[in-house]
Each structure stands twice: as C-alpha cells, then as structure tokens.
Phi, psi and omega in degrees: 000021183296338181278355181232133175290146178288129178299143175291150179305134182259110185235152177276358180282130178291154182288335173219163187308130185298334182293343181270356189241131168244100183273134185241344180224162181299328180304326183283349176262356189296132173248117187282071178279120178300133183275171171243170180246167178300343179288342180288136181273165177296330177297319179291322177296318179302316180295320178299314180293324178291321183285332185234092187287350176270356182283115183271316183218154177240123177280144177244126182235155176223122184056036177084354182253136180291134178239354180179176181218133180253117178276132183305307187294318179296318180298310182296319179293323179294317180292337181282349180288154183305130174070358182292325177298313182298323185279318193251346191303320183266005180269171182299148181294348181290349181300323182245025183270138169284113186278358180227060176290161177283121179258127183234127176292143186295341180272359180295135179290159179298321180297312180295321177302318182299319180294320181291320179296313183290326178292332182281347174099182187292341181302318183292330178298329180267319188272330190089189182222161183261129179264130183231163170225118184055034178086354181261146185296134176240327182166191179245157173229153180248138178299325179300318178294321178298317181293321177296320178297321177298321180299319181286327174295323179296317179294321182289316186265345181054049178210170180276150176261348177272146183295330180201156177294324179298320178295323176299322178296320178298318179299312181301313182293327178294317181291336180265001183299316181299322179294316179297316180294322178296319178294319178297324183283320190252350180239091186299327181235096181211166169224155176227127171245123176217095185237100177297143173294321175252198182292322178247166192231151170269358175265148178207166182215159181215138175223134178214130181262138184237023177093294180263359180185184180216154176251130178238129183228135170233129178222154185234108184274163180307128175081187176217183182063212185296314178301318178294319179296323178300318179293328179296325178295318178296312182294322178298319180296316180292325177297313180296324180290331182269345190275132169211177188294339179267313185294333181297338182278354180234079185304321180299316179293325179295317176298317180299321179293318178295318178303315181296315182295319181296313183296319180290313184294324183260000176063039184260096181228142181275143181296334180291328181260342179219099183302336181268007184296136176225045185293129177257002178220155177214073184243150180189209182207155162262149187202157170231127179243128181231129172248130180226135177247107183302322184295320182261351183066021185274125177244131174237123183236138170225135183231145174240095182062022180222125185275164169239136177245143182232134170249104183264139181300133180089346180270140182281330187244154174284130178272134179241126172252122188272346181071191182272162185267004182264127173284171185257124172091348184291157181300325182278352176274130183298148180300320182257028178302142178246154177236137186280137171274136173249115185247137180205160175255120184267134173290157178303150179070026173277153178241136182241136183226140174233140181222141167275165186288352175298333176287310185289327189269358182296125180280151178172193181073177182297327184263002180054050176247171185293149177302314170079162180291328182298317180290325176298313180298321179296319179295316179296319180298319182293325188246013189298333182277349182278158176303153184302318178301325178288325175297322177300312180298318181295319181294315180294323179294318179295318180294318180295317179296321180289321181296320179059234181270001179292143176290152176296127185276325188207172171297146181239121180219145177201151176227133175231142179211145175255129184235000000 
C-alpha cells in the first residue's frame, strides 16, 4: 500500500468541544480521510480496517472523483462468509463498495444537508457521506456530526430546521420502518404502542436481529413534540454508530458508549465534574436495552430510568426491574457512567414489557393522579394470557378510561412480546 496514504482514523468525536463551534456549512464538517483507488485490493482494505479500529468508512476515487464508499462492518461481514476470503481477498476493493454513496457539495448548508441525509435513509446514518467540490473528492462527513451541528444551530437560532412538523413525522416513521418490519418477522406475538402527544414524538424504538438473538431498544428523549423528535434523530444516529454484533450482547456497555458519544459531541458537562464546563444544553434520554437469545432463553436487560416488566408462567405477580437511575447523555451524568446488566433465563411462554414514562405519568381518575405502575401491572395481570395485540387494546382502553377528559401529558410508547 505504499502508493496510497493511510487514512486518518475516522471518529465521531469532535476535534474540539462541540459547544464552542457553530457549524453552518458542510465544509465545516469535513474529515480529510485520504481515499483509495480501485487498484487497491480487498486484502489491503482489510489491513487498513484492522490497523485503524476507528475507521468507519473508506472512500474510493478514480481520477479524483468519488465512485464509492466501503463500510467497515459490511466489508468485514462479507469477508467472513465461507470462501469469500479465498475468492475476493486479492481482487479490487470495488467488490464490496457501495457504488451510490451520498455526495454532498462542501458549500451545502447544514439545513439542506440534514434533509438530504434523512431523505437518503438509515444507510447514511451508519456510513456517512462524501464531501465534494465541483465533483472532486474533498473528504468524508458523518451524520452524527451533522446532527450535533443541527442541535447547536437550533439552540442559537431557536427555531426548527425541518420545513414542517408533518415532514418530521414522515422522517420519524421512515427511520423506524426497519424496526417495525423486523419485529413483525421475528416476534410472532408482540405489540407496539407508539403514540406521539403531538404530531412527532420524543419516544423512539429500535429492533435488530443478529442470527442467534436480537436487540430491542425503547427510549424516551428529553421533551416531546419537535424538540423531542429532534433528539430522537440524534440518539438514533449514535445508537447506529455504536452498534455491532458484539456490543449488542452487552446492553449496559452499549448504553455507556452512547452516553459518552452524546456528552462529547454535544458538550454536555456538569460544572461539578468539569470546572471549565459551559454547557448550554442538557438533553438526553431514558432507555431500556434488551438482548435475547431464543436458543438459550437468555435475556440481558439494562435500563436508564426505564423499567422492564416480566410476566413469568406460573407466577402470580408481574416482576418489575427498575434499571439504573442515571439518564443517558445529560450534563449531570458522568462521562464514564456505567449501567448494570440484569441477566436471567426465561422459561417458555414468558412475556416481556417495556414502557416509557408517558404511560405511568398520565394524569386522570377522580383525584387527578398518575396512572402509575400499579395500574399497569394490574392490567397486564388481568390480560396476560391473551395474545399480545389484544393486550395492547386492553392497555390502551384502560389508559384512555383513566385519562378521561385530562389532556395527554406526554408521548406514550410501549412494547410487549411473548418469548
């Protein structure tokens, strides 16, 4: 590889505290990663990825113009397949190249960039985008950096970056489509409740299947409506950036990694732990992360201010695990904060439930007090033997009856599954 410079490590960490930077154009997000050419073999690409574990993507150029992008995880997984090393290792790197990466001119505004990134789908959230000038390669950009820049523009201008709330709802539903389809395919008996208080929501969910198991995530970001929805885009990007086939099996470590990335990218530090802190925002999320392996019946749960409920066959009461009391990404949460994993073996026909606090905190009844976990457990206990879709209807009916004429206080989200 002497004919090609080694790409610099590609990290989502900003070079200086994000709170000091207001980025307004794509040029300011540019990371000058040296490209490779089609003459480079897959063996050389493999060595680059092995030597630089922070390298997310490699740009491929021909005559100075970008022709593709190689994603680390896709490349490594492809080479791991039977006989692929023998067949492809000495061949050109274009074999595993995405031939249609998102190309963005360096003069593009951050607002326009956000619409193009989100319109292009979840692929760009993981791979990044290629920055060009007059069609020639200039560097790479990361969706995480773009979202962090949007957050600071929002604070500075105190306005929305999306053209309309309705368009924001379309974006949210589009980004969650893969999770819904994955649950339908791999969870035969499940329910999903996702009801924004406004048109868009601060609640979000993620599902990903990994062959021997799956990761299920429910999270509740600061606020509701447009501010909350904006935070879900940031958190989704950091989740996708931190997720891989190994880390998904350790939910506590995965939460910790997301916490670290959010705090660094958004410059959210508390003065008690950082005397030089000048944080102008304090946003984050509550979350529940669950890893389940059907073959072994092994469930691993880690929670940040979000409980997990279990209905075990033969047990009279619903079991509640409250998780840890630390939220994710907030200024008062330590940079190296850890979250505990709760591991258990579930008997067949067990039911698992996750709820955001919009369910528990909804006011109603004669005394105008919160619906609470006790009423949720009572509803689940009464209907636990019914299929999950019927449990969903029963839960929503109970919540609606209790709410009465009270206004909806928050976004309401819940996931139930029988395993």
